[in-house]
NUZA-836944 format. One record per residue (C-alpha): x, y, z; residue in three letters. Coordinates in steps of 0.05 Angstrom, whole numbers, plus 5000, padded with zeros to 4 digits. Each point is the difference from the previous one (the first is absolute). Example, Ala and Ser with C-alpha at 12.3 -4.5 7.8 and 13.67 -1.06 7.14 Angstrom:
524649105156ALA;502750694987SER;
This chain:
955435358901ILE;506749764975VAL;504449585046ALA;506549614991ASN;500149265014SER;506449614992GLY;502550474947GLY;493549984960ASN;495350584992ASN;493149805024VAL;493650374984LEU;494550035052VAL;493550374988TYR;492649885014PRO;496549534952GLY;505449524978LEU;500349275019VAL;506049665028GLY;502549495049GLY;502549975071GLY;501050735020VAL;500349885074GLY;498949465052PRO;492650195005GLU;498949834926LEU;500449304973ASN;503449794936ARG;495550104941GLY;495850515038GLN;504950585000GLY;498950744992PHE;502350474946ALA;507149804992VAL;504549744945GLY;505750184955GLN;497650384940ASP;497249434958PRO;500950314931VAL;506850325006GLY;497650715016LEU;503150445053THR;498350675031VAL;507450125013GLY;503849595050ASP;502550225067LEU;506850194972ASN;497050464948GLY;501049534941HIS;494849744951GLY;494450334962LYS;496650595033GLU;492750154987SER;494150345032GLY;495649605047ALA;494149974953LYS;504449774942GLU;503049475045TYR;493249725018PHE;497950014927LEU;506249614979GLU;498949495055ASN;492849924976ALA;502349904928ILE;504649455024GLY;494649635037TYR;494950094944TYR;504549804941LEU;504849525034HIS;495949625051SER;504449384988HIS;505850395031LYS;496350165063ASN;503749635056PRO;493950015044PHE;495749644948ALA;502549325020SER;497749425041THR;504850225054TYR;495350575019TYR;492750015017THR;496850484949PRO;497850545048THR;499450754988VAL;501250465059TYR;498250725013ARG;500850505056LEU;493750255033GLU;502150485054GLY;505249635040GLU;497249324981ASN;502549544946VAL;494249654966LEU;500949404954GLY;495549754945GLU;501149324970GLU;499549984925VAL;500549464946VAL;506949864971ASP;498650304932PHE;497850665032GLN;506250155041LEU;504350404951SER;494350424973GLU;497750165070ARG;507150215018MET;500150434937ALA;493450315021GLN;502850185068GLN;506150334968ALA;495550394953LEU;495650235057GLU;506350285034GLU;501950364935ALA;493150304992LEU;499750205073GLU;506250434986LEU;497150274935ASP;492749854983PRO;501050274929GLY;506049554985PHE;497849794930HIS;504849414992GLU;497749715066ALA;492750094980GLN;501349634934VAL;503549425036LEU;494549975052THR;495049924944LEU;504149444968CYS;501249665066ASN;492650045019ASP;498149714932ALA;504949425011ALA;497149865069GLN;492950004975VAL;501749554940TYR;503749495043GLU;494850025054TYR;494449844951ASP;504249464967LEU;501449655066ASN;492950075027VAL;497549654937ALA;505349455007TYR;498849865073HIS;492550014992ALA;500849324965LYS;505549745046ASP;498349815072ASP;507149805018SER;502150705020HIS;494750215050ALA;504850485036GLU;501550384936VAL;492650034982LYS;498650285069GLY;505250544992LEU;497550204932LEU;492850035026GLU;502250475056LYS;503350464949GLN;493850054956LYS;497450655029ARG;506850334996TYR;501049784927VAL;493050204979ASP;499350655038PHE;507250265000VAL;504049714943LEU;494549964947ARG;497250685018ASN;507050314999ARG;501049744929LEU;493750354977LEU;501750675032GLN;506650174968TRP;500050614953PRO;501149894926ASP;507450185000GLU;501749485053VAL;495649464967LEU;502950104931TYR;507250055025ASP;498849385041GLY;497949614938LEU;506250244964GLY;504449795059GLN;496849315003ALA;501249914925LEU;507250225008GLU;501149525058ASP;497049414961GLY;494649915053ARG;494249774956GLY;495749815060ASP;500650715028VAL;499050324931ALA;493549614989ARG;497350205068ARG;501550734986ILE;496849964931VAL;493849705032GLU;500050585050THR;500350504942ILE;494149654968ARG;496049965065GLU;500850735016THR;497850264932TYR;505850484989ARG;498850504944GLY;503750484955GLY;505849814955ARG;502049275004ALA;506349955043PRO;506649834965GLU;501349425049SER;493449674983LEU;501450044925VAL;507149745014LYS;496949405035ALA;497149784933LEU;507049804980GLU;502549715065ASP;504849444981SER;499649665068ASN;492649825004SER;494549854950ARG;495050095057LEU;502450715011VAL;499150164926ARG;492949735001ILE;498250375064ALA;502750654970ALA;496149904936ALA;493549875039ILE;501250635041SER;501450434939LEU;493949734964ALA;495550235057HIS;504050655004TRP;498550104926ASN;505050564986PRO;497350524953THR;506450404991SER;502650024928ARG;507049865024ASP;498049335029PHE;503149524950ASP;499649345037ALA;492949824979GLY;502149444952GLU;504449695053LEU;494250025050VAL;495549634951VAL;505449504982SER;501349825073ILE;492649945017LEU;498849574938SER;505749535017GLU;497549955071ALA;493049764981VAL;502849494951VAL;505249695045THR;495849955063SER;501549455050GLY;501549414953VAL;500849385043ARG;504349394986THR;498649255005ALA;504549394995HIS;496849364973ARG;502749355030VAL;495849514961MET;501349314972GLY;493950024954ASP;502450434942SER;493050084970GLN;497350245066GLN;506050455009ALA;498650334933ASN;492750115017ARG;501950345065PHE;505150434962ALA;494450254956GLU;495550155059MET;505650375036LEU;501450424938ALA;492650184996ASP;500450225073LEU;505950454983ASN;505049575038MET;506949824975GLU;501349255006SER;505949554989SER;501449265008SER;504249825060ALA;501049294972THR;496349385021ASP;504749765055THR;499850205073ILE;507550125007GLU;500850444938LYS;493550375015ALA;502450165070TYR;506450314973GLU;496250424950VAL;494850245050VAL;505150185053VAL;504750364952SER;494350424971SER;493949975046PRO;493450084960PRO;493450255027ASP;497049304996VAL;502049294983VAL;495149554962ILE;501449255001MET;496749334987ASP;500749305027GLU;504149774940ASN;506550315023VAL;505849545012THR;500549745071LYS;505550295043SER;506249635022SER;496849334987GLY;496350035066LYS;493549674980LYS;497050085069GLU;500450764993VAL;494850344955ALA;504350404952PRO;495450615002ILE;500150045075ASN;507549895000HIS;500850574950PHE;495750475042VAL;504049815063ASN;506550194965GLN;497150664976LEU;497750185070ARG;506949885029LYS;503350514954ASN;498850735017TYR;499850194926ARG;494249544985SER;496749955068ALA;493950414980ASN;499249774928VAL;493049704992PRO;499249324966VAL;493949794958VAL;499349254991VAL;496249764938VAL;496649315008VAL;495049604959PRO;493050245014ALA;497849305021ALA;505249985056SER;499150725025LEU;496749825066GLN;505349485015LYS;505750484982ALA;497850595041LYS;501449695069PRO;506749754973LEU;502750674975TYR;495650605015GLU;502150435058ASP;498650755003ALA;505550125052GLU;505149664956ARG;497250394940LYS;498049384961VAL;493649974959TRP;497049414960VAL;496050094935VAL;497049514950PRO;503349944932ASP;493350204970SER;500350705030ILE;499250574951ASP;503350694998ARG;494550355040LEU;499949455052GLY;507550035008LEU;499850755008ASN;493950055045ASN;500949405046THR;507649985005VAL;503850624978PHE;495250495032ASN;501249645066LYS;507549944991ILE;501150724981PHE;494650305044GLU;502850605038ASP;507049814975LYS;504250625013ASP;506149894957ASP;503450384944ALA;495249734948LYS;493950185041ALA;502850705009HIS;501350044925ALA;492749834988THR;497750555047ARG;504650484965LEU;497249784933ALA;493050145026HIS;502250695021ALA;503350104932ALA;493549814965GLY;496250485044GLU;505050554982ALA;499149884926ILE;492550005008ASN;500450665038TYR;504050324943LEU;494949724951ALA;494550395035MET;503250685008VAL;503150524953PRO;507449864998THR;506450144963ARG;502549305015ILE;499249554937PRO;495849485036VAL;497149744934LYS;506849654990GLU;498049505054SER;494549674959VAL;504149434972GLU;502549815069SER;493050045030LEU;497549524947ARG;505349495021LYS;497150015071VAL;493049794979LEU;501749275004LYS;503149595056ASN;501650555049ARG;497450095071PRO;493150325001ASP;502550575044GLU;504750194943VAL;495249874943ARG;494250425026ILE;503450685001PRO;503349844933CYS;493349824969ILE;497050655027MET;505950384971ALA;498949704930LEU;492850245003GLY;501950705024ASN;505450044946LEU;494649824949LYS;504649464974ALA;495849754942GLY;505549514980GLU;498749615064ALA;492549934993VAL;500349284974GLY;504549775058GLU;495750375051LEU;493849654971ALA;503449325009VAL;501550175073VAL;492750195011PHE;497349384965ALA;504349505039SER;496349685058PRO;506749825031GLU;501250725018ASN;497650305065ALA;493850444999LYS;504150635017GLU;504649874940VAL;494249884952ARG;496350625023VAL;506350424991ALA;500949714930ALA;492850144981MET;500650735020ARG;506750064966ALA;497149744934VAL;494550525004GLY;505150565008LYS;504949724948ALA;494949904945LEU;499850754982PRO;507649964994GLY;499249424951LEU;494950374957SER;503950655005GLY;506249664973GLY;496349644944ALA;
């Protein structure tokens, strides 16, 4: 329905969200009204403007909401995020979370387009992309709010939507035909939507598509916008294992997978320590744990500036740091932690306080506080103790970019191991040097598939390093068993190459 209001063309149709349509509707709880938010027109009342068919109009509107959500006038605090629909003569409203509004509006426009033409390919492709974006953002926000009790209302809304997301959106992603799925990936890459592209690549992997590897999946190997997209595409293509002679991206697949396993989830630490000898010892332990560390100076003020400007994954400090602001009545460590917690950039950075072993029991009540993310350790602690009693707790279930990178590295290692076990035209043997680099100081979940891959590749050149992994009592049982089996498989490779 198109109406004229004060000289402005106003669009009204089922499914949009607006404000104050009539006296019976309150501000922020309106129905399906608003000036075209992305500069698109069907053709105004005087016959001017762009003319297009109805289904094309709905598609263009959906593109606007999907790609330019920041331009959506309804996505503001002025409006309550509510999606309306017509059911018979009734207008039914569903409250959604702020981040969902534009994509739900895009979905409604796409439903209108597909109602007019169920075979409208462009609308099918955008529906796939929009669904992938909704699923990705839903999962991201569910994970975030699971650890944050301050937004109970949002958590409640997300929980109510679980059945819809699981049984409608996720299933719809899996059911698209090859043409739509592959074109959708190409569209996501073209739009620079790495989050959407990754979700579509995962869908391709989950549904075990066959035949010739799609051009868009090969193109994703060179996506300039996202390293994570490149890794996801390489993992998918490894499991696809193209056998066609015209598939010439095998070396790139191996290169990306090899890089992924080597650069997995390296965490950072800032050392704020007045005892230089102790600081050096901790630097060595952190290096052995595959963590990058730097010195954030030995004064509270300078350390605060460094930590806030470039927040690390953890701060390690001792009691020898310079006292802050000359306030002797304030413990400098507690003052430092207080300042960190006041700044949103450093509010969640954990702090490990190193104290003399003899004063450990006295220091714990003074500093340690799990809620404030402060842990106390003795200066005699060794590398294993630091990792097992502190870092494993600090980073337990930590769902950040580095944790995701580690999960991707695990999947990359599994992909290499898969290629090592099957006949393939992909030059997987080229990954051996990278796999050897992973044998030391990497997360076990990354090391295990890489160790297995070395065995299945019969990498005789890695036998000595695998034997060291097996012999070290510091390694977990699963790691040592994998190394033992890999040595047995790799030994023939050693003798064969002798």
